[in-house]
ChimeraX commands (.cxc) that place a marker at each C-alpha (Angstrom):
marker #1 position 31.85,49.83,-28.71 radius 0.5
marker #1 position 31.12,47.33,-25.90 radius 0.5
marker #1 position 32.07,43.71,-26.28 radius 0.5
marker #1 position 34.62,41.07,-25.54 radius 0.5
marker #1 position 37.82,41.23,-27.52 radius 0.5
marker #1 position 40.00,38.24,-28.34 radius 0.5
marker #1 position 43.17,38.79,-30.33 radius 0.5
marker #1 position 44.75,36.06,-32.41 radius 0.5
marker #1 position 47.42,35.97,-35.07 radius 0.5
marker #1 position 46.59,34.37,-38.37 radius 0.5
marker #1 position 48.81,34.93,-41.37 radius 0.5
marker #1 position 50.07,38.53,-41.10 radius 0.5
marker #1 position 47.10,40.25,-39.50 radius 0.5
marker #1 position 45.39,40.27,-36.13 radius 0.5
marker #1 position 41.72,39.43,-35.85 radius 0.5
marker #1 position 39.64,41.20,-33.26 radius 0.5
marker #1 position 36.61,39.20,-32.20 radius 0.5
marker #1 position 33.61,41.06,-30.89 radius 0.5
marker #1 position 30.33,39.86,-29.42 radius 0.5
marker #1 position 27.09,41.55,-30.35 radius 0.5
marker #1 position 23.67,40.70,-28.87 radius 0.5
marker #1 position 20.30,41.31,-30.48 radius 0.5
marker #1 position 16.81,40.81,-29.14 radius 0.5
marker #1 position 14.53,38.89,-31.48 radius 0.5
marker #1 position 10.76,38.58,-31.73 radius 0.5
marker #1 position 9.46,35.29,-33.06 radius 0.5
marker #1 position 11.51,32.23,-32.13 radius 0.5
marker #1 position 13.52,30.91,-35.06 radius 0.5
marker #1 position 12.31,27.66,-36.56 radius 0.5
marker #1 position 14.12,24.78,-38.18 radius 0.5
marker #1 position 14.60,26.61,-41.51 radius 0.5
marker #1 position 16.04,29.68,-39.78 radius 0.5
marker #1 position 18.42,27.55,-37.71 radius 0.5
marker #1 position 19.56,25.75,-40.83 radius 0.5
marker #1 position 20.23,29.13,-42.47 radius 0.5
marker #1 position 22.20,30.19,-39.36 radius 0.5
marker #1 position 24.45,27.17,-39.83 radius 0.5
marker #1 position 25.11,28.42,-43.36 radius 0.5
marker #1 position 25.83,31.90,-41.99 radius 0.5
marker #1 position 28.72,30.49,-39.98 radius 0.5
marker #1 position 30.46,29.78,-43.26 radius 0.5
marker #1 position 30.62,33.53,-43.95 radius 0.5
marker #1 position 34.14,34.67,-43.23 radius 0.5
marker #1 position 34.31,36.42,-39.89 radius 0.5
marker #1 position 31.34,34.80,-38.12 radius 0.5
marker #1 position 32.72,32.55,-35.41 radius 0.5
marker #1 position 29.76,31.60,-33.21 radius 0.5
marker #1 position 26.00,32.14,-33.02 radius 0.5
marker #1 position 24.24,31.44,-29.71 radius 0.5
marker #1 position 20.51,31.75,-28.94 radius 0.5
marker #1 position 19.05,32.35,-25.48 radius 0.5
marker #1 position 15.41,31.31,-25.80 radius 0.5
marker #1 position 14.45,32.48,-22.30 radius 0.5
marker #1 position 15.64,36.05,-22.94 radius 0.5
marker #1 position 14.84,36.05,-26.69 radius 0.5
marker #1 position 18.38,37.09,-27.55 radius 0.5
marker #1 position 20.98,35.97,-30.03 radius 0.5
marker #1 position 24.71,36.51,-29.45 radius 0.5
marker #1 position 27.08,36.50,-32.39 radius 0.5
marker #1 position 30.85,36.42,-32.12 radius 0.5
marker #1 position 32.45,37.87,-35.25 radius 0.5
marker #1 position 35.69,39.29,-36.59 radius 0.5
marker #1 position 35.28,43.04,-36.15 radius 0.5
marker #1 position 38.06,43.74,-38.63 radius 0.5
marker #1 position 35.91,42.11,-41.35 radius 0.5
marker #1 position 32.30,42.88,-40.34 radius 0.5
marker #1 position 30.34,45.52,-38.47 radius 0.5
marker #1 position 27.41,44.84,-36.14 radius 0.5
marker #1 position 24.99,46.20,-38.78 radius 0.5
marker #1 position 26.25,43.59,-41.25 radius 0.5
marker #1 position 25.75,40.86,-38.63 radius 0.5
marker #1 position 22.15,42.02,-38.07 radius 0.5
marker #1 position 21.60,41.96,-41.84 radius 0.5
marker #1 position 22.96,38.40,-42.06 radius 0.5
marker #1 position 20.61,37.31,-39.26 radius 0.5
marker #1 position 17.64,38.92,-40.99 radius 0.5
marker #1 position 18.57,37.27,-44.29 radius 0.5
marker #1 position 18.57,33.95,-42.43 radius 0.5
marker #1 position 15.00,34.71,-41.33 radius 0.5
marker #1 position 15.64,35.77,-37.72 radius 0.5
marker #1 position 13.22,38.44,-36.48 radius 0.5
marker #1 position 15.94,40.83,-35.20 radius 0.5
marker #1 position 14.42,43.69,-33.21 radius 0.5
marker #1 position 17.11,45.66,-31.40 radius 0.5
marker #1 position 20.77,45.59,-30.48 radius 0.5
marker #1 position 21.44,45.27,-26.76 radius 0.5
marker #1 position 24.31,46.90,-24.89 radius 0.5
marker #1 position 26.78,44.49,-23.32 radius 0.5
marker #1 position 27.85,45.18,-19.75 radius 0.5
marker link #1:1,2 radius 0.2
marker link #1:2,3 radius 0.2
marker link #1:3,4 radius 0.2
marker link #1:4,5 radius 0.2
marker link #1:5,6 radius 0.2
marker link #1:6,7 radius 0.2
marker link #1:7,8 radius 0.2
marker link #1:8,9 radius 0.2
marker link #1:9,10 radius 0.2
marker link #1:10,11 radius 0.2
marker link #1:11,12 radius 0.2
marker link #1:12,13 radius 0.2
marker link #1:13,14 radius 0.2
marker link #1:14,15 radius 0.2
marker link #1:15,16 radius 0.2
marker link #1:16,17 radius 0.2
marker link #1:17,18 radius 0.2
marker link #1:18,19 radius 0.2
marker link #1:19,20 radius 0.2
marker link #1:20,21 radius 0.2
marker link #1:21,22 radius 0.2
marker link #1:22,23 radius 0.2
marker link #1:23,24 radius 0.2
marker link #1:24,25 radius 0.2
marker link #1:25,26 radius 0.2
marker link #1:26,27 radius 0.2
marker link #1:27,28 radius 0.2
marker link #1:28,29 radius 0.2
marker link #1:29,30 radius 0.2
marker link #1:30,31 radius 0.2
marker link #1:31,32 radius 0.2
marker link #1:32,33 radius 0.2
marker link #1:33,34 radius 0.2
marker link #1:34,35 radius 0.2
marker link #1:35,36 radius 0.2
marker link #1:36,37 radius 0.2
marker link #1:37,38 radius 0.2
marker link #1:38,39 radius 0.2
marker link #1:39,40 radius 0.2
marker link #1:40,41 radius 0.2
marker link #1:41,42 radius 0.2
marker link #1:42,43 radius 0.2
marker link #1:43,44 radius 0.2
marker link #1:44,45 radius 0.2
marker link #1:45,46 radius 0.2
marker link #1:46,47 radius 0.2
marker link #1:47,48 radius 0.2
marker link #1:48,49 radius 0.2
marker link #1:49,50 radius 0.2
marker link #1:50,51 radius 0.2
marker link #1:51,52 radius 0.2
marker link #1:52,53 radius 0.2
marker link #1:53,54 radius 0.2
marker link #1:54,55 radius 0.2
marker link #1:55,56 radius 0.2
marker link #1:56,57 radius 0.2
marker link #1:57,58 radius 0.2
marker link #1:58,59 radius 0.2
marker link #1:59,60 radius 0.2
marker link #1:60,61 radius 0.2
marker link #1:61,62 radius 0.2
marker link #1:62,63 radius 0.2
marker link #1:63,64 radius 0.2
marker link #1:64,65 radius 0.2
marker link #1:65,66 radius 0.2
marker link #1:66,67 radius 0.2
marker link #1:67,68 radius 0.2
marker link #1:68,69 radius 0.2
marker link #1:69,70 radius 0.2
marker link #1:70,71 radius 0.2
marker link #1:71,72 radius 0.2
marker link #1:72,73 radius 0.2
marker link #1:73,74 radius 0.2
marker link #1:74,75 radius 0.2
marker link #1:75,76 radius 0.2
marker link #1:76,77 radius 0.2
marker link #1:77,78 radius 0.2
marker link #1:78,79 radius 0.2
marker link #1:79,80 radius 0.2
marker link #1:80,81 radius 0.2
marker link #1:81,82 radius 0.2
marker link #1:82,83 radius 0.2
marker link #1:83,84 radius 0.2
marker link #1:84,85 radius 0.2
marker link #1:85,86 radius 0.2
marker link #1:86,87 radius 0.2
marker link #1:87,88 radius 0.2
marker link #1:88,89 radius 0.2
view
């Protein structure tokens, strides 16, 4: 699975952070962005970054807690028009 891995020790387990990138359709509005802020409170989601020019959203998450499909589901629940997962080089 492509991505960037960052290992850190917290308590007695290692967390493996992974980046996943999705293309989205309609640009998220204020309500969606507010919901994204709430999504960051979900354990395992570390960062959410939008690239408006490329219509992509990058999410850094703890791969030992979530899978990329769960991240896509969280984005959709926040109202983001997720279309496809992109491969990271």
